[in-house]
GUTORDO-956746 format. One record per residue (C-alpha): z, y, x; residue in three letters. Coordinates in steps of 0.5 Angstrom, whole numbers, plus 500, padded with zeros to 3 digits. Example, Ala and Ser with C-alpha at 12.3 -4.5 7.8 and 13.67 -1.06 7.14 Angstrom:
2
<atom w="516" v="491" u="525" rest="ALA"/>
<atom w="514" v="498" u="527" rest="SER"/>
***
This chain:
383
<atom w="457" v="549" u="486" rest="MET"/>
<atom w="456" v="555" u="482" rest="THR"/>
<atom w="455" v="552" u="476" rest="GLN"/>
<atom w="459" v="554" u="470" rest="ILE"/>
<atom w="459" v="551" u="463" rest="LEU"/>
<atom w="461" v="556" u="457" rest="LEU"/>
<atom w="463" v="553" u="450" rest="ILE"/>
<atom w="464" v="557" u="444" rest="ASP"/>
<atom w="463" v="557" u="437" rest="ASP"/>
<atom w="461" v="564" u="437" rest="ASP"/>
<atom w="454" v="566" u="438" rest="PRO"/>
<atom w="456" v="573" u="440" rest="THR"/>
<atom w="461" v="571" u="445" rest="THR"/>
<atom w="456" v="566" u="448" rest="ARG"/>
<atom w="451" v="571" u="449" rest="LEU"/>
<atom w="456" v="577" u="452" rest="VAL"/>
<atom w="459" v="572" u="457" rest="LEU"/>
<atom w="452" v="569" u="459" rest="LYS"/>
<atom w="450" v="575" u="461" rest="ARG"/>
<atom w="456" v="578" u="465" rest="ALA"/>
<atom w="456" v="571" u="468" rest="LEU"/>
<atom w="449" v="570" u="470" rest="ALA"/>
<atom w="449" v="578" u="473" rest="LYS"/>
<atom w="453" v="575" u="478" rest="GLN"/>
<atom w="449" v="570" u="480" rest="GLY"/>
<atom w="452" v="564" u="476" rest="TYR"/>
<atom w="447" v="559" u="473" rest="GLU"/>
<atom w="451" v="559" u="466" rest="VAL"/>
<atom w="449" v="554" u="461" rest="THR"/>
<atom w="452" v="554" u="454" rest="VAL"/>
<atom w="455" v="549" u="448" rest="ALA"/>
<atom w="456" v="552" u="441" rest="SER"/>
<atom w="462" v="547" u="439" rest="ASN"/>
<atom w="467" v="542" u="444" rest="GLY"/>
<atom w="463" v="535" u="442" rest="GLU"/>
<atom w="456" v="538" u="445" rest="GLU"/>
<atom w="461" v="542" u="451" rest="GLY"/>
<atom w="463" v="535" u="453" rest="LEU"/>
<atom w="458" v="532" u="453" rest="GLU"/>
<atom w="454" v="537" u="457" rest="GLN"/>
<atom w="460" v="537" u="462" rest="ALA"/>
<atom w="459" v="530" u="463" rest="GLN"/>
<atom w="452" v="531" u="465" rest="GLN"/>
<atom w="452" v="537" u="469" rest="LEU"/>
<atom w="459" v="537" u="472" rest="ARG"/>
<atom w="460" v="544" u="473" rest="PRO"/>
<atom w="464" v="547" u="478" rest="GLY"/>
<atom w="467" v="551" u="472" rest="LEU"/>
<atom w="468" v="551" u="464" rest="ILE"/>
<atom w="470" v="557" u="460" rest="VAL"/>
<atom w="472" v="554" u="454" rest="CYS"/>
<atom w="475" v="557" u="447" rest="ASP"/>
<atom w="481" v="555" u="445" rest="TRP"/>
<atom w="479" v="555" u="437" rest="MET"/>
<atom w="473" v="551" u="435" rest="MET"/>
<atom w="470" v="547" u="430" rest="PRO"/>
<atom w="469" v="539" u="431" rest="VAL"/>
<atom w="473" v="539" u="437" rest="MET"/>
<atom w="478" v="544" u="439" rest="ASP"/>
<atom w="478" v="546" u="447" rest="GLY"/>
<atom w="485" v="543" u="448" rest="LEU"/>
<atom w="482" v="536" u="447" rest="GLU"/>
<atom w="476" v="538" u="451" rest="VAL"/>
<atom w="480" v="540" u="456" rest="CYS"/>
<atom w="484" v="534" u="456" rest="ARG"/>
<atom w="478" v="530" u="456" rest="ARG"/>
<atom w="475" v="533" u="462" rest="VAL"/>
<atom w="481" v="533" u="466" rest="LYS"/>
<atom w="482" v="525" u="464" rest="ALA"/>
<atom w="475" v="524" u="467" rest="ASN"/>
<atom w="476" v="523" u="475" rest="PRO"/>
<atom w="468" v="526" u="476" rest="GLU"/>
<atom w="471" v="532" u="472" rest="LEU"/>
<atom w="477" v="533" u="475" rest="SER"/>
<atom w="477" v="538" u="480" rest="THR"/>
<atom w="473" v="542" u="475" rest="THR"/>
<atom w="476" v="549" u="474" rest="PHE"/>
<atom w="478" v="550" u="466" rest="PHE"/>
<atom w="479" v="557" u="463" rest="ILE"/>
<atom w="481" v="557" u="456" rest="LEU"/>
<atom w="480" v="563" u="452" rest="LEU"/>
<atom w="485" v="565" u="447" rest="THR"/>
<atom w="487" v="570" u="442" rest="ALA"/>
<atom w="494" v="566" u="442" rest="LYS"/>
<atom w="499" v="571" u="446" rest="GLY"/>
<atom w="505" v="566" u="445" rest="ALA"/>
<atom w="508" v="563" u="451" rest="ILE"/>
<atom w="510" v="557" u="447" rest="GLU"/>
<atom w="502" v="556" u="446" rest="ASP"/>
<atom w="500" v="557" u="454" rest="ARG"/>
<atom w="505" v="552" u="456" rest="VAL"/>
<atom w="502" v="548" u="451" rest="VAL"/>
<atom w="495" v="549" u="454" rest="GLY"/>
<atom w="498" v="548" u="462" rest="LEU"/>
<atom w="501" v="541" u="460" rest="ASP"/>
<atom w="494" v="540" u="457" rest="THR"/>
<atom w="491" v="541" u="464" rest="GLY"/>
<atom w="488" v="548" u="463" rest="ALA"/>
<atom w="488" v="552" u="470" rest="ASP"/>
<atom w="487" v="559" u="467" rest="GLU"/>
<atom w="488" v="563" u="461" rest="PHE"/>
<atom w="483" v="569" u="458" rest="LEU"/>
<atom w="486" v="573" u="452" rest="ALA"/>
<atom w="481" v="575" u="447" rest="LYS"/>
<atom w="479" v="581" u="446" rest="PRO"/>
<atom w="475" v="579" u="453" rest="ILE"/>
<atom w="475" v="584" u="459" rest="ASP"/>
<atom w="469" v="582" u="463" rest="ILE"/>
<atom w="472" v="584" u="469" rest="ASN"/>
<atom w="478" v="581" u="468" rest="GLU"/>
<atom w="473" v="575" u="466" rest="LEU"/>
<atom w="469" v="576" u="473" rest="GLN"/>
<atom w="475" v="576" u="477" rest="ALA"/>
<atom w="478" v="569" u="474" rest="ARG"/>
<atom w="471" v="566" u="475" rest="VAL"/>
<atom w="471" v="568" u="482" rest="ARG"/>
<atom w="478" v="566" u="483" rest="ALA"/>
<atom w="476" v="559" u="480" rest="GLY"/>
<atom w="471" v="557" u="484" rest="PHE"/>
<atom w="475" v="558" u="490" rest="ARG"/>
<atom w="481" v="553" u="488" rest="ILE"/>
<atom w="475" v="549" u="486" rest="HIS"/>
<atom w="472" v="549" u="492" rest="GLN"/>
<atom w="479" v="547" u="495" rest="LEU"/>
<atom w="480" v="542" u="491" rest="SER"/>
<atom w="473" v="538" u="493" rest="ARG"/>
<atom w="474" v="540" u="500" rest="ASP"/>
<atom w="482" v="536" u="499" rest="LEU"/>
<atom w="478" v="531" u="495" rest="GLN"/>
<atom w="473" v="530" u="500" rest="ARG"/>
<atom w="478" v="530" u="505" rest="GLN"/>
<atom w="482" v="524" u="502" rest="LYS"/>
<atom w="477" v="520" u="501" rest="GLN"/>
<atom w="475" v="520" u="508" rest="MET"/>
<atom w="482" v="519" u="510" rest="LEU"/>
<atom w="482" v="513" u="505" rest="GLU"/>
<atom w="476" v="510" u="508" rest="THR"/>
<atom w="479" v="510" u="515" rest="GLU"/>
<atom w="485" v="507" u="513" rest="LEU"/>
<atom w="481" v="501" u="509" rest="ASN"/>
<atom w="477" v="500" u="516" rest="ASP"/>
<atom w="484" v="500" u="520" rest="ALA"/>
<atom w="487" v="496" u="515" rest="ALA"/>
<atom w="481" v="491" u="516" rest="ALA"/>
<atom w="482" v="491" u="523" rest="TYR"/>
<atom w="489" v="489" u="523" rest="VAL"/>
<atom w="487" v="484" u="518" rest="ARG"/>
<atom w="482" v="481" u="523" rest="SER"/>
<atom w="488" v="480" u="528" rest="LEU"/>
<atom w="491" v="475" u="524" rest="LEU"/>
<atom w="490" v="468" u="525" rest="PRO"/>
<atom w="487" v="464" u="520" rest="PRO"/>
<atom w="490" v="458" u="517" rest="PRO"/>
<atom w="489" v="452" u="521" rest="THR"/>
<atom w="489" v="444" u="520" rest="ASP"/>
<atom w="490" v="442" u="527" rest="ARG"/>
<atom w="494" v="436" u="527" rest="ALA"/>
<atom w="500" v="435" u="528" rest="PRO"/>
<atom w="502" v="441" u="525" rest="VAL"/>
<atom w="498" v="444" u="519" rest="LYS"/>
<atom w="499" v="452" u="518" rest="ILE"/>
<atom w="498" v="456" u="512" rest="ASP"/>
<atom w="499" v="464" u="511" rest="THR"/>
<atom w="499" v="470" u="507" rest="ARG"/>
<atom w="499" v="477" u="508" rest="TYR"/>
<atom w="500" v="483" u="503" rest="VAL"/>
<atom w="501" v="490" u="505" rest="PRO"/>
<atom w="504" v="495" u="501" rest="THR"/>
<atom w="499" v="500" u="502" rest="GLN"/>
<atom w="493" v="500" u="506" rest="HIS"/>
<atom w="497" v="499" u="512" rest="LEU"/>
<atom w="503" v="495" u="513" rest="GLY"/>
<atom w="508" v="493" u="519" rest="GLY"/>
<atom w="508" v="486" u="518" rest="ASP"/>
<atom w="504" v="481" u="523" rest="CYS"/>
<atom w="504" v="474" u="525" rest="TYR"/>
<atom w="502" v="469" u="530" rest="ASP"/>
<atom w="502" v="462" u="532" rest="PHE"/>
<atom w="498" v="459" u="539" rest="GLU"/>
<atom w="499" v="453" u="543" rest="TRP"/>
<atom w="503" v="455" u="549" rest="LEU"/>
<atom w="501" v="448" u="552" rest="ASP"/>
<atom w="498" v="442" u="549" rest="PRO"/>
<atom w="505" v="440" u="547" rest="ASN"/>
<atom w="509" v="447" u="545" rest="HIS"/>
<atom w="507" v="451" u="539" rest="LEU"/>
<atom w="509" v="458" u="539" rest="ALA"/>
<atom w="510" v="462" u="532" rest="PHE"/>
<atom w="513" v="468" u="530" rest="TYR"/>
<atom w="513" v="474" u="524" rest="LEU"/>
<atom w="515" v="481" u="525" rest="ILE"/>
<atom w="517" v="486" u="520" rest="ASP"/>
<atom w="517" v="494" u="523" rest="VAL"/>
<atom w="521" v="499" u="519" rest="SER"/>
<atom w="517" v="503" u="514" rest="GLY"/>
<atom w="510" v="503" u="512" rest="HIS"/>
<atom w="503" v="506" u="514" rest="GLY"/>
<atom w="499" v="508" u="520" rest="VAL"/>
<atom w="506" v="508" u="525" rest="GLY"/>
<atom w="508" v="502" u="523" rest="SER"/>
<atom w="502" v="498" u="523" rest="ALA"/>
<atom w="501" v="501" u="531" rest="LEU"/>
<atom w="508" v="498" u="533" rest="LEU"/>
<atom w="506" v="491" u="529" rest="SER"/>
<atom w="499" v="491" u="533" rest="ILE"/>
<atom w="503" v="493" u="540" rest="SER"/>
<atom w="508" v="487" u="539" rest="VAL"/>
<atom w="503" v="483" u="537" rest="LEU"/>
<atom w="498" v="484" u="543" rest="ASN"/>
<atom w="504" v="484" u="548" rest="ILE"/>
<atom w="506" v="477" u="545" rest="LEU"/>
<atom w="499" v="474" u="546" rest="ARG"/>
<atom w="498" v="476" u="553" rest="SER"/>
<atom w="504" v="474" u="555" rest="ARG"/>
<atom w="505" v="481" u="559" rest="SER"/>
<atom w="513" v="481" u="558" rest="LEU"/>
<atom w="515" v="481" u="565" rest="PRO"/>
<atom w="520" v="476" u="568" rest="ASN"/>
<atom w="520" v="472" u="561" rest="THR"/>
<atom w="519" v="465" u="560" rest="ASP"/>
<atom w="516" v="465" u="553" rest="PHE"/>
<atom w="518" v="458" u="552" rest="TYR"/>
<atom w="526" v="461" u="551" rest="GLU"/>
<atom w="526" v="465" u="544" rest="PRO"/>
<atom w="532" v="469" u="547" rest="SER"/>
<atom w="529" v="471" u="553" rest="GLN"/>
<atom w="522" v="473" u="549" rest="VAL"/>
<atom w="527" v="477" u="544" rest="LEU"/>
<atom w="531" v="481" u="550" rest="SER"/>
<atom w="525" v="482" u="553" rest="ALA"/>
<atom w="522" v="486" u="547" rest="LEU"/>
<atom w="528" v="489" u="546" rest="ASN"/>
<atom w="527" v="493" u="553" rest="GLN"/>
<atom w="520" v="494" u="552" rest="ALA"/>
<atom w="521" v="497" u="545" rest="PHE"/>
<atom w="527" v="501" u="545" rest="GLN"/>
<atom w="526" v="508" u="541" rest="ARG"/>
<atom w="526" v="514" u="545" rest="SER"/>
<atom w="525" v="521" u="543" rest="GLU"/>
<atom w="519" v="521" u="548" rest="ASP"/>
<atom w="515" v="517" u="544" rest="ASN"/>
<atom w="514" v="521" u="538" rest="GLU"/>
<atom w="510" v="515" u="534" rest="LEU"/>
<atom w="515" v="510" u="535" rest="TYR"/>
<atom w="521" v="514" u="535" rest="ASP"/>
<atom w="524" v="512" u="528" rest="ASP"/>
<atom w="521" v="505" u="528" rest="LYS"/>
<atom w="525" v="498" u="530" rest="TYR"/>
<atom w="522" v="491" u="528" rest="PHE"/>
<atom w="525" v="485" u="526" rest="THR"/>
<atom w="522" v="478" u="529" rest="ILE"/>
<atom w="523" v="471" u="528" rest="TRP"/>
<atom w="520" v="467" u="534" rest="TYR"/>
<atom w="521" v="459" u="534" rest="GLY"/>
<atom w="517" v="454" u="540" rest="VAL"/>
<atom w="516" v="447" u="537" rest="TYR"/>
<atom w="515" v="441" u="541" rest="HIS"/>
<atom w="511" v="435" u="537" rest="PRO"/>
<atom w="512" v="429" u="542" rest="PRO"/>
<atom w="520" v="430" u="541" rest="SER"/>
<atom w="520" v="434" u="535" rest="GLY"/>
<atom w="525" v="439" u="537" rest="LYS"/>
<atom w="524" v="447" u="535" rest="LEU"/>
<atom w="527" v="452" u="539" rest="VAL"/>
<atom w="528" v="459" u="536" rest="TYR"/>
<atom w="532" v="466" u="535" rest="ALA"/>
<atom w="531" v="471" u="530" rest="SER"/>
<atom w="533" v="479" u="531" rest="ALA"/>
<atom w="535" v="481" u="524" rest="GLY"/>
<atom w="530" v="478" u="521" rest="HIS"/>
<atom w="531" v="473" u="515" rest="PRO"/>
<atom w="532" v="466" u="517" rest="PRO"/>
<atom w="526" v="461" u="516" rest="ALA"/>
<atom w="527" v="455" u="511" rest="ILE"/>
<atom w="526" v="448" u="513" rest="LEU"/>
<atom w="525" v="443" u="509" rest="LEU"/>
<atom w="526" v="436" u="510" rest="SER"/>
<atom w="527" v="429" u="506" rest="GLN"/>
<atom w="535" v="427" u="506" rest="GLY"/>
<atom w="537" v="420" u="506" rest="ALA"/>
<atom w="537" v="420" u="498" rest="ASN"/>
<atom w="529" v="422" u="498" rest="GLY"/>
<atom w="532" v="429" u="496" rest="GLN"/>
<atom w="529" v="436" u="500" rest="LEU"/>
<atom w="534" v="439" u="504" rest="GLN"/>
<atom w="533" v="446" u="505" rest="PRO"/>
<atom w="536" v="449" u="512" rest="GLN"/>
<atom w="536" v="456" u="513" rest="LEU"/>
<atom w="535" v="457" u="520" rest="LEU"/>
<atom w="538" v="464" u="523" rest="LYS"/>
<atom w="541" v="466" u="529" rest="THR"/>
<atom w="546" v="472" u="529" rest="PRO"/>
<atom w="542" v="479" u="532" rest="SER"/>
<atom w="541" v="485" u="530" rest="ILE"/>
<atom w="533" v="488" u="530" rest="PRO"/>
<atom w="529" v="490" u="536" rest="ILE"/>
<atom w="529" v="497" u="538" rest="GLY"/>
<atom w="536" v="500" u="536" rest="LEU"/>
<atom w="541" v="498" u="542" rest="PHE"/>
<atom w="539" v="497" u="549" rest="PRO"/>
<atom w="545" v="493" u="550" rest="GLU"/>
<atom w="543" v="487" u="545" rest="ALA"/>
<atom w="544" v="480" u="546" rest="GLU"/>
<atom w="540" v="474" u="543" rest="TYR"/>
<atom w="541" v="467" u="543" rest="ALA"/>
<atom w="537" v="461" u="542" rest="SER"/>
<atom w="538" v="455" u="537" rest="ALA"/>
<atom w="535" v="449" u="536" rest="SER"/>
<atom w="534" v="443" u="531" rest="THR"/>
<atom w="530" v="437" u="530" rest="GLN"/>
<atom w="524" v="437" u="526" rest="VAL"/>
<atom w="523" v="430" u="522" rest="VAL"/>
<atom w="516" v="428" u="519" rest="SER"/>
<atom w="514" v="430" u="514" rest="PRO"/>
<atom w="517" v="437" u="513" rest="SER"/>
<atom w="516" v="444" u="512" rest="GLN"/>
<atom w="518" v="451" u="515" rest="LEU"/>
<atom w="517" v="457" u="512" rest="TYR"/>
<atom w="517" v="464" u="516" rest="LEU"/>
<atom w="517" v="470" u="511" rest="PHE"/>
<atom w="519" v="478" u="511" rest="SER"/>
<atom w="524" v="480" u="506" rest="ASP"/>
<atom w="518" v="483" u="502" rest="GLY"/>
<atom w="518" v="476" u="500" rest="VAL"/>
<atom w="525" v="475" u="496" rest="TYR"/>
<atom w="527" v="483" u="495" rest="GLU"/>
<atom w="523" v="483" u="489" rest="ILE"/>
<atom w="526" v="488" u="484" rest="GLN"/>
<atom w="525" v="484" u="476" rest="GLN"/>
<atom w="523" v="487" u="470" rest="GLN"/>
<atom w="531" v="486" u="468" rest="ASP"/>
<atom w="532" v="490" u="474" rest="GLY"/>
<atom w="536" v="485" u="478" rest="THR"/>
<atom w="533" v="482" u="485" rest="VAL"/>
<atom w="530" v="476" u="485" rest="TRP"/>
<atom w="534" v="474" u="492" rest="GLY"/>
<atom w="534" v="469" u="498" rest="LEU"/>
<atom w="537" v="464" u="494" rest="GLU"/>
<atom w="532" v="464" u="489" rest="SER"/>
<atom w="526" v="463" u="494" rest="LEU"/>
<atom w="530" v="457" u="497" rest="THR"/>
<atom w="530" v="453" u="490" rest="HIS"/>
<atom w="523" v="455" u="488" rest="LEU"/>
<atom w="520" v="452" u="495" rest="LEU"/>
<atom w="525" v="446" u="494" rest="SER"/>
<atom w="522" v="445" u="487" rest="GLU"/>
<atom w="515" v="446" u="490" rest="TYR"/>
<atom w="516" v="440" u="495" rest="GLY"/>
<atom w="511" v="437" u="499" rest="PHE"/>
<atom w="506" v="434" u="494" rest="ASP"/>
<atom w="504" v="441" u="491" rest="LEU"/>
<atom w="497" v="444" u="493" rest="PRO"/>
<atom w="497" v="451" u="496" rest="SER"/>
<atom w="504" v="453" u="495" rest="PRO"/>
<atom w="503" v="460" u="497" rest="LEU"/>
<atom w="498" v="461" u="492" rest="THR"/>
<atom w="503" v="459" u="487" rest="HIS"/>
<atom w="509" v="463" u="490" rest="LEU"/>
<atom w="505" v="469" u="490" rest="LEU"/>
<atom w="503" v="469" u="483" rest="ASN"/>
<atom w="510" v="468" u="482" rest="ARG"/>
<atom w="512" v="474" u="486" rest="ILE"/>
<atom w="507" v="478" u="481" rest="ARG"/>
<atom w="510" v="475" u="475" rest="THR"/>
<atom w="517" v="477" u="477" rest="LEU"/>
<atom w="516" v="484" u="480" rest="SER"/>
<atom w="516" v="490" u="475" rest="SER"/>
<atom w="512" v="494" u="479" rest="LYS"/>
<atom w="504" v="493" u="479" rest="GLU"/>
<atom w="505" v="495" u="487" rest="ILE"/>
<atom w="510" v="492" u="491" rest="LEU"/>
<atom w="515" v="495" u="494" rest="ASP"/>
<atom w="515" v="492" u="501" rest="ASP"/>
<atom w="510" v="489" u="505" rest="ASP"/>
<atom w="510" v="482" u="504" rest="LEU"/>
<atom w="508" v="476" u="509" rest="SER"/>
<atom w="508" v="469" u="510" rest="ILE"/>
<atom w="507" v="463" u="514" rest="VAL"/>
<atom w="508" v="456" u="512" rest="GLN"/>
<atom w="508" v="450" u="517" rest="LEU"/>
<atom w="507" v="443" u="515" rest="SER"/>
<atom w="509" v="438" u="520" rest="PHE"/>
<atom w="505" v="431" u="519" rest="ILE"/>
***
């Protein structure tokens, strides 16, 4: 785009500058004041604006401020004409968004050179913006693919399952799954990969695919500790693997046997699952399910152990990533696991869609519009 918008209240200046720029092959549109110039800018979307600083109705600084605040004009190169020579004035202009200054009286050769440079920068800005938009589109497509891999909620008896997934960026490192190993054994797990972005998402997908296909060698998928040990061998960090070299992940893996009510589980550096059951006094008793361990991929010699508990009906089990409770509140404090456990206990068994209430509470508590960490949670209701 070689269109220039020239804004100046002096008709002689407008005429001289328009002729000089038109001789260079540019398409030049003129405006006699800031308000008119702003209207022209919004209509024409020029690649470059040459604007006088001191004008009636609306001065050049205000025009510049409004142009740069408009997303459709943000890459427009803005040259401010001024008789002001003080450094302080130039600082004000730069802070407002001006890209270049031209001192009065104007040297035509200098004007033409600065315009040529301005168009080069404008084109680079447009190319960068276009590449950014393409990248965002590709990331959105990739994020949609990741979401498509996650299982939808299910009402299949004897376990009702609800889920939520909120990545902090387009792509996150959280994923989860649940599947029946056979008609009497339900496996379920949640994975949290370190970091965010493409590398974390690809690693989480790789782990998800291996678990779904049960392709870990010599592994009993009914035995959580064996699953974690096999994952630790399969996903050791290595300099030979540049994509995963700095990545590791935590996981909570459980297998539930409905006929007996037995739940066998193991965790690798992951937050404990919260099991809510009714005690003898009728009150909900939270139980934190966790085994001592370190994340997957840090040390090949790491060992993992299984534990078990009895699940009575009705009960609820919550699996989640640490992003669910490591919420920085508006007063600067962190919400924490204890607060999450207490809140879920308050929700009890009768509240419809507790995960929706939980997400609303987290957004209310957070001091930031975008969460610092990915957020995933799986709720299993044993009925």
